[in-house]
Backbone as ProteinMPNN parsed JSONL, in Angstrom:
{"seq_chain_A": "MEIQILKDEKNDLEASVDNQTVVEVVRSYLNKDSSVKLAAWKKEHYSKPLILKVKTEGKTAKKALSDAIANIQKDLDKYKDEFKKAK", "coords_chain_A": {"N_chain_A": [[12.192, 7.356, 4.755], [9.383, 8.989, 2.999], [5.395, 9.606, 2.903], [2.915, 11.18, 1.414], [-0.017, 12.333, 1.918], [-2.309, 12.598, -0.408], [-4.851, 13.049, -1.079], [-8.027, 12.402, 0.587], [-10.635, 10.973, 0.805], [-13.313, 9.687, 1.374], [-14.112, 6.529, 0.163], [-11.775, 7.179, -1.533], [-8.406, 7.772, -2.331], [-5.786, 9.431, -2.296], [-2.156, 9.278, -2.487], [1.379, 10.48, -2.089], [4.166, 9.044, -2.618], [7.492, 7.973, -2.252], [9.326, 5.411, -2.404], [10.006, 2.975, -4.457], [9.954, 0.369, -4.526], [8.315, -0.235, -2.004], [5.486, 0.939, -2.485], [4.844, -0.601, -4.526], [4.62, -3.307, -3.355], [2.821, -2.409, -1.252], [0.49, -1.907, -3.169], [0.356, -4.133, -4.204], [-0.464, -5.986, -1.772], [-3.054, -4.713, -1.803], [-4.451, -5.345, -3.657], [-5.462, -7.626, -3.048], [-7.596, -7.54, -1.245], [-10.77, -7.898, -0.808], [-12.468, -5.619, -1.146], [-11.109, -3.215, -2.811], [-11.261, -1.713, -5.751], [-9.443, -0.817, -6.821], [-6.461, -0.675, -7.179], [-3.128, 0.896, -7.601], [-0.102, 2.767, -9.173], [1.155, 5.808, -10.278], [3.734, 6.98, -11.772], [4.626, 10.114, -13.141], [6.62, 11.297, -14.115], [10.533, 11.256, -13.544], [11.523, 12.4, -11.439], [10.29, 13.065, -9.582], [7.976, 12.04, -7.005], [6.286, 8.706, -6.573], [3.193, 8.143, -7.07], [0.376, 7.28, -5.453], [-2.824, 5.522, -6.0], [-5.89, 4.508, -4.383], [-8.839, 2.892, -4.412], [-11.538, 1.894, -3.138], [-14.952, -0.202, -2.16], [-17.515, -0.702, 0.258], [-16.0, -0.76, 2.298], [-13.147, 2.047, 3.44], [-10.994, 3.438, 2.122], [-9.328, 4.298, 3.509], [-8.936, 2.486, 5.322], [-8.366, -0.178, 4.544], [-5.785, 0.426, 2.776], [-4.456, 0.453, 6.007], [-4.918, -1.923, 6.329], [-3.766, -3.923, 4.77], [-1.689, -3.192, 5.098], [-0.969, -3.627, 7.497], [-1.109, -6.336, 6.989], [1.258, -6.63, 5.804], [3.183, -6.487, 7.316], [2.883, -8.517, 9.352], [3.187, -11.053, 7.333], [6.249, -10.153, 7.518], [6.796, -10.896, 9.647], [6.426, -13.152, 10.243], [8.238, -14.906, 8.046], [10.434, -13.649, 9.443], [11.247, -15.277, 11.426], [10.798, -17.188, 9.989], [13.281, -17.617, 8.636], [15.172, -16.669, 10.676], [14.865, -19.554, 12.314], [16.001, -21.099, 10.416], [19.04, -20.856, 10.537]], "CA_chain_A": [[11.059, 7.09, 3.433], [8.367, 9.619, 3.285], [4.668, 9.279, 2.676], [1.82, 12.319, 1.892], [-1.779, 11.773, 2.129], [-2.672, 13.771, -1.439], [-6.544, 13.042, -1.762], [-8.801, 11.456, 1.602], [-12.316, 11.149, 0.525], [-14.02, 7.861, 2.252], [-13.161, 5.44, -0.498], [-10.685, 7.445, -2.664], [-7.417, 7.933, -1.259], [-4.225, 9.109, -3.394], [-0.689, 9.796, -0.97], [2.78, 10.764, -2.927], [5.663, 7.701, -2.063], [9.169, 8.488, -2.538], [10.049, 3.997, -2.751], [9.103, 2.016, -5.462], [9.867, -0.958, -3.95], [7.525, -0.046, -1.128], [4.672, 1.221, -3.204], [4.397, -1.791, -5.217], [4.723, -4.311, -2.114], [1.553, -1.718, -0.571], [-0.231, -2.246, -4.271], [0.34, -5.912, -4.642], [-1.698, -6.775, -0.715], [-4.139, -3.624, -2.052], [-5.216, -5.583, -4.661], [-5.95, -8.95, -2.418], [-8.685, -7.177, -0.216], [-11.907, -7.962, -1.869], [-13.556, -4.031, -1.34], [-10.225, -2.716, -2.899], [-11.98, -1.697, -6.684], [-8.417, -0.078, -7.653], [-4.75, -0.102, -6.092], [-2.331, 1.553, -8.74], [0.437, 3.668, -9.168], [2.037, 5.725, -11.082], [4.736, 8.666, -12.014], [4.663, 11.351, -13.614], [8.19, 11.967, -14.683], [12.01, 10.165, -12.775], [12.3, 13.614, -10.373], [8.614, 13.569, -8.767], [7.69, 10.516, -6.592], [5.189, 8.155, -6.773], [1.419, 8.579, -6.65], [-0.518, 5.4, -5.13], [-4.416, 5.397, -5.504], [-6.711, 3.422, -4.525], [-11.062, 3.09, -4.588], [-12.849, 1.243, -2.603], [-16.315, -0.121, -2.191], [-17.838, -1.415, 1.518], [-14.85, -0.021, 3.593], [-12.607, 3.05, 3.95], [-9.712, 3.761, 1.133], [-8.053, 4.902, 4.723], [-9.12, 0.889, 6.097], [-8.1, -0.747, 3.238], [-4.602, 0.777, 3.563], [-4.117, 0.04, 7.285], [-5.636, -3.441, 6.796], [-2.835, -3.796, 3.959], [-0.206, -2.385, 5.568], [-0.92, -4.981, 8.681], [-0.841, -8.24, 6.491], [2.947, -6.598, 5.307], [3.889, -6.453, 8.568], [2.189, -9.95, 9.874], [4.149, -11.74, 6.237], [7.216, -9.536, 7.467], [7.191, -11.553, 10.915], [6.792, -14.448, 9.663], [9.394, -14.404, 7.325], [11.834, -13.11, 10.08], [10.846, -16.004, 12.103], [11.15, -18.426, 9.355], [14.787, -17.32, 8.481], [15.788, -16.81, 12.509], [14.652, -21.341, 12.639], [16.591, -21.789, 9.427], [20.243, -20.459, 10.856]], "C_chain_A": [[9.491, 8.206, 3.803], [6.921, 9.64, 2.282], [4.097, 10.833, 2.737], [0.677, 12.024, 1.284], [-1.571, 13.15, 0.763], [-4.341, 14.089, -1.822], [-6.901, 11.798, -0.698], [-9.662, 11.584, 1.232], [-12.446, 9.772, 1.002], [-13.632, 6.805, 1.267], [-12.371, 6.225, -1.678], [-9.572, 7.732, -2.08], [-6.451, 7.837, -2.699], [-2.836, 9.715, -2.065], [0.532, 9.473, -2.637], [3.858, 9.718, -2.132], [6.003, 7.74, -2.539], [9.793, 6.972, -2.45], [9.41, 3.321, -4.019], [8.924, 0.821, -5.338], [8.245, -1.103, -2.984], [5.916, 0.278, -1.716], [4.051, -0.177, -4.183], [4.183, -3.124, -4.621], [2.972, -3.941, -1.411], [0.708, -2.391, -2.044], [-0.386, -3.69, -4.345], [-0.953, -6.217, -3.463], [-2.602, -5.855, -0.915], [-4.857, -4.583, -2.521], [-5.917, -7.435, -4.062], [-7.109, -8.878, -1.838], [-9.762, -6.969, -1.719], [-12.469, -6.158, -2.147], [-12.367, -3.234, -2.499], [-10.232, -2.776, -4.921], [-10.553, -1.385, -7.689], [-7.342, 0.603, -6.746], [-3.568, -0.202, -7.688], [-1.056, 2.556, -8.054], [1.275, 3.85, -10.401], [3.276, 7.005, -11.121], [5.212, 8.936, -13.167], [6.296, 11.63, -14.454], [9.234, 11.578, -12.894], [11.651, 11.438, -11.706], [11.232, 13.617, -9.253], [8.599, 11.995, -8.132], [6.437, 10.502, -7.151], [3.604, 8.503, -6.564], [0.631, 7.044, -6.48], [-1.96, 6.153, -4.968], [-4.907, 4.576, -5.3], [-8.28, 4.041, -3.974], [-11.23, 1.714, -3.595], [-14.053, 1.091, -2.478], [-16.801, -0.839, -0.54], [-16.522, -1.34, 2.497], [-14.046, 0.831, 2.622], [-11.624, 2.741, 2.832], [-8.765, 3.489, 2.319], [-7.852, 3.029, 5.073], [-8.116, 0.199, 5.417], [-6.354, -0.662, 3.5], [-3.944, 0.723, 4.737], [-4.083, -1.362, 7.145], [-4.067, -4.458, 5.863], [-1.736, -4.126, 4.687], [0.418, -3.965, 7.152], [-0.387, -6.051, 8.262], [0.442, -7.658, 5.987], [3.203, -7.264, 6.651], [4.147, -8.167, 9.233], [3.124, -10.841, 8.867], [5.805, -11.436, 6.664], [7.708, -10.555, 8.83], [7.78, -12.815, 11.178], [8.36, -14.906, 8.914], [10.783, -14.536, 8.353], [11.989, -14.619, 10.725], [11.118, -17.064, 11.635], [12.752, -18.323, 9.163], [15.558, -17.246, 9.841], [15.907, -18.779, 12.429], [15.958, -21.776, 11.349], [18.011, -21.903, 9.981], [20.808, -21.299, 11.533]], "O_chain_A": [[8.75, 8.055, 4.774], [7.084, 9.682, 1.063], [4.453, 11.641, 3.595], [0.538, 11.49, 0.184], [-0.966, 14.218, 0.868], [-4.864, 14.956, -2.523], [-6.454, 10.655, -0.796], [-9.843, 12.8, 1.166], [-11.577, 8.904, 0.924], [-12.683, 6.116, 1.64], [-12.438, 5.728, -2.802], [-9.813, 8.058, -0.917], [-6.305, 7.01, -3.599], [-2.902, 10.419, -1.057], [0.511, 8.743, -3.627], [4.174, 9.905, -0.957], [5.533, 7.64, -3.672], [11.019, 7.079, -2.405], [8.208, 3.325, -4.286], [8.009, 0.167, -5.84], [7.319, -1.871, -3.244], [5.087, -0.404, -1.115], [2.874, -0.493, -4.355], [3.628, -4.012, -5.268], [2.129, -4.797, -1.14], [0.288, -3.534, -1.864], [-1.472, -4.218, -4.586], [-2.083, -6.558, -3.813], [-3.403, -5.995, 0.01], [-5.922, -4.83, -1.955], [-6.677, -8.164, -4.7], [-7.802, -9.893, -1.774], [-9.723, -6.417, -2.819], [-12.777, -5.68, -3.239], [-13.014, -2.463, -3.207], [-9.5, -3.572, -5.51], [-10.495, -1.603, -8.899], [-7.238, 1.615, -6.054], [-3.373, -1.115, -8.49], [-0.991, 2.976, -6.899], [1.817, 3.062, -11.176], [3.393, 7.835, -10.219], [5.927, 8.327, -13.963], [6.576, 12.321, -15.434], [8.872, 11.612, -11.718], [11.425, 10.779, -10.691], [11.401, 14.153, -8.158], [9.099, 11.006, -8.669], [5.737, 11.313, -7.757], [3.177, 9.256, -5.688], [0.448, 6.087, -7.233], [-2.244, 7.04, -4.164], [-4.59, 3.566, -5.928], [-8.669, 5.074, -3.429], [-10.784, 0.589, -3.821], [-14.674, 2.143, -2.628], [-16.038, -1.777, -0.308], [-16.37, -2.113, 3.443], [-14.056, 0.653, 1.404], [-11.48, 1.531, 2.656], [-7.767, 2.768, 2.298], [-6.763, 2.456, 5.047], [-6.991, 0.084, 5.903], [-5.735, -1.448, 4.217], [-2.736, 0.944, 4.651], [-3.269, -2.017, 7.795], [-3.524, -5.452, 6.345], [-1.071, -5.157, 4.794], [1.369, -4.67, 7.49], [0.517, -6.691, 8.799], [0.993, -8.65, 5.511], [3.388, -8.463, 6.864], [5.191, -8.772, 9.479], [3.962, -11.481, 9.501], [6.649, -12.249, 6.287], [8.882, -10.903, 8.958], [8.731, -13.339, 11.758], [9.396, -15.166, 9.525], [11.794, -15.215, 8.181], [13.058, -15.153, 10.427], [11.59, -17.973, 12.317], [13.394, -19.21, 9.726], [16.62, -17.861, 9.941], [17.032, -19.274, 12.493], [16.711, -22.735, 11.517], [18.405, -23.069, 9.98], [21.956, -21.101, 11.93]]}, "name": "protein", "num_of_chains": 1, "seq": "MEIQILKDEKNDLEASVDNQTVVEVVRSYLNKDSSVKLAAWKKEHYSKPLILKVKTEGKTAKKALSDAIANIQKDLDKYKDEFKKAK"}
């Protein structure tokens, strides 16, 4: 999977992501953060990667993205542990 930062300002971030599943999960977690005012993605053409856009207030967009990824990792670890217990 490839992620490329296209725009990196304090409260505004755009990144190119080539995996729709990953970008949708990240968008979902970003929207749970009260400092995130906008977290959305778009696809201009089927042959081009997705563009994730993040706008924040009170926290940098990079920090919000980092927090969302950390929360995803924490939840995945929890699900992995629960799955191991179910075996």
